[in-house]
C-alpha positions as CSV (number, residue, x, y, z in Angstrom):
1,M,88.4,121.7,102.0
2,A,90.2,123.6,104.7
3,S,87.8,122.4,107.3
4,L,88.6,118.7,106.5
5,P,91.1,116.9,108.7
6,V,94.7,117.1,107.6
7,W,95.0,113.3,107.2
8,F,92.1,113.4,104.7
9,R,93.5,116.4,102.8
10,S,96.9,114.6,102.5
11,L,95.1,111.6,101.0
12,V,93.3,113.7,98.5
13,W,96.5,115.4,97.3
14,T,98.2,112.0,97.1
15,E,95.4,110.7,95.0
16,I,95.4,113.7,92.7
17,F,99.1,114.0,92.1
18,L,100.3,110.4,92.4
19,Q,97.6,107.8,92.1
20,L,95.5,109.4,89.4
21,P,98.3,110.0,86.9
22,F,99.7,106.5,87.5
23,F,96.3,105.0,86.9
24,F,96.2,106.3,83.3
25,Y,99.8,105.1,82.7
26,A,99.0,101.7,84.1
27,L,95.8,101.5,82.1
28,S,97.7,102.0,78.9
29,C,100.2,99.3,80.0
30,F,97.4,96.9,80.8
31,V,95.8,97.5,77.4
32,K,99.2,96.9,75.6
33,G,100.1,93.9,77.9
34,D,103.3,95.7,78.9
35,Q,104.9,93.5,81.6
36,R,107.1,96.3,82.9
37,V,104.1,97.8,84.8
38,R,104.0,94.8,87.1
39,K,106.0,96.1,90.0
40,P,104.8,99.7,89.9
41,A,101.2,98.4,89.6
42,A,101.7,96.2,92.7
43,A,102.9,99.3,94.6
44,Y,100.0,101.3,93.2
45,G,97.5,98.7,94.2
46,F,98.8,98.4,97.8
47,S,99.1,102.2,98.1
48,V,95.4,102.7,97.1
49,A,94.3,99.9,99.4
50,T,96.3,101.4,102.3
51,T,94.7,104.8,101.6
52,L,91.3,103.3,102.0
53,V,91.9,101.9,105.5
54,P,91.5,105.3,107.3
55,I,88.7,106.2,105.1
56,L,86.8,103.0,105.8
57,A,87.5,103.4,109.5
58,E,86.2,107.0,109.5
59,L,83.0,105.9,107.6
60,A,82.4,103.1,110.1
61,F,83.6,104.5,113.4
62,G,84.2,108.2,113.0
63,E,82.5,111.0,114.9
64,Q,80.3,112.0,112.0
65,A,79.5,108.4,111.2
66,Q,78.0,107.9,114.6
67,L,75.3,110.3,113.6
68,L,74.1,107.8,111.0
69,S,72.2,104.6,111.6
70,L,74.1,101.3,111.5
71,E,72.4,100.5,108.2
72,N,73.5,103.7,106.6
73,R,77.1,103.2,107.9
74,L,77.2,99.7,106.4
75,T,75.8,101.0,103.1
76,L,78.6,103.6,103.0
77,V,81.3,101.1,103.9
78,G,79.8,98.7,101.3
79,F,80.0,101.4,98.7
80,Y,83.7,102.1,99.4
81,L,84.8,98.5,100.0
82,P,85.4,97.7,96.3
83,Y,87.8,100.6,96.2
84,F,89.8,98.7,98.8
85,V,89.4,95.2,97.5
86,V,90.1,95.7,93.8
87,P,93.4,97.6,94.3
88,L,94.4,95.0,96.9
89,W,93.7,92.2,94.4
90,I,95.6,94.1,91.6
91,G,98.6,94.5,94.0
92,T,98.6,90.9,94.9
93,W,98.1,89.7,91.3
94,M,101.0,91.9,90.0
95,L,103.3,90.9,92.9
96,T,102.7,87.1,92.6
97,D,102.3,86.6,88.8
98,N,105.6,87.0,86.9
99,A,103.9,87.3,83.5
100,P,100.3,88.6,84.1
101,F,99.6,89.5,80.5
102,S,101.0,86.4,78.7
103,S,98.6,83.7,77.5
104,G,98.5,80.9,80.1
105,S,99.6,83.5,82.7
106,G,101.0,82.0,85.8
107,K,103.8,81.9,88.3
108,K,105.9,79.5,86.2
109,A,106.7,82.1,83.7
110,K,110.3,83.3,83.5
111,K,111.1,86.1,85.8
112,R,112.0,89.4,84.1
């Protein structure tokens, strides 16, 4: 791992020590329907999506990526794209829906 760029290593450590533990906490809150996870989950979703921006850029345009065919680069980007889109969707959902786990969930719910 020492040969990897510093930016990449910092993203890996952020994922291991922040994103991964929060993922399991948020998962239990989602299962229980705990509304208190809404704002932290929004922050988590946007953080994960932001993390994927340099990774996707590296896969598409990086020095090593240039050694691959366009088809292979698009395949790699396509493989990683859901890891950008789903957290972005979760962040947006949690930020805009005041009661995401109530029946008839919507923006009209009372703000907590």
